[in-house]
C-alpha positions in Angstrom: -82.6 240.7 -33.3 -79.3 239.2 -32.5 -77.4 240.1 -29.4 -73.7 241.1 -29.8 -72.4 238.4 -27.1 -70.1 235.7 -27.4 -72.9 233.4 -26.4 -75.5 234.1 -29.3 -78.3 235.5 -27.6 -81.4 236.5 -29.8 -84.4 238.2 -29.6 -87.6 236.8 -31.7 -91.2 237.4 -32.4 -93.1 234.2 -31.2 -96.3 233.5 -33.1 -97.3 231.0 -30.6 -96.8 233.2 -27.6 -97.6 236.6 -29.4 -94.8 238.1 -27.8 -91.0 238.6 -28.1 -88.9 236.0 -26.6 -85.2 236.4 -25.6 -83.0 233.4 -25.3 -79.4 232.4 -25.0 -79.3 228.5 -25.2 -75.6 228.6 -25.0 -75.4 230.2 -21.6 -78.4 228.8 -20.0 -82.2 227.6 -20.5 -85.3 229.8 -20.6 -85.3 233.2 -21.3 -87.3 236.5 -21.1 -90.4 238.0 -23.0 -92.7 241.0 -23.6 -94.4 243.1 -25.9 -91.4 245.3 -26.7 -88.5 244.0 -28.6 -86.1 246.6 -27.1 -87.1 246.1 -23.6 -86.6 242.2 -24.0 -83.3 242.6 -25.6 -82.3 244.9 -22.6 -83.5 242.4 -20.0 -81.7 239.6 -21.8 -78.7 241.3 -21.6 -78.8 242.0 -18.1 -79.5 238.2 -17.6 -76.6 237.4 -19.8 -74.4 239.5 -17.7 -75.4 238.2 -14.6 -75.0 234.7 -15.8 -71.3 235.5 -17.1 -70.6 237.0 -13.4 -72.1 234.0 -11.5 -71.0 231.0 -13.8 -67.9 229.5 -15.0 -68.2 228.6 -18.8 -65.5 226.6 -20.3 -64.2 227.4 -23.8 -65.3 225.3 -26.4 -63.4 221.8 -26.6 -62.1 222.4 -30.2 -60.2 225.6 -28.9 -58.6 223.9 -26.0 -57.4 221.1 -28.3 -55.8 223.7 -30.5 -54.2 225.6 -27.8 -52.8 222.5 -26.6 -51.5 221.4 -29.9 -50.2 224.8 -30.7 -48.3 225.1 -27.6 -46.4 221.9 -27.9 -42.7 221.9 -28.8 -41.4 219.1 -31.2 
């Protein structure tokens, strides 16, 4: 189950852990886990929202380069 955030969070079944694991590696290490996929997705969504509020995440370097290049006046 893919999350609908710009950070690419996901909930997947882990055969090793025998539970659902929610992760968002572009925003934080670790994640959340549980027996109910939808509950894990809700918890992951809350964690992502908390991180977005408390952490400044810079946009990808490629986008900054393109914006700088497109704003040049030659």
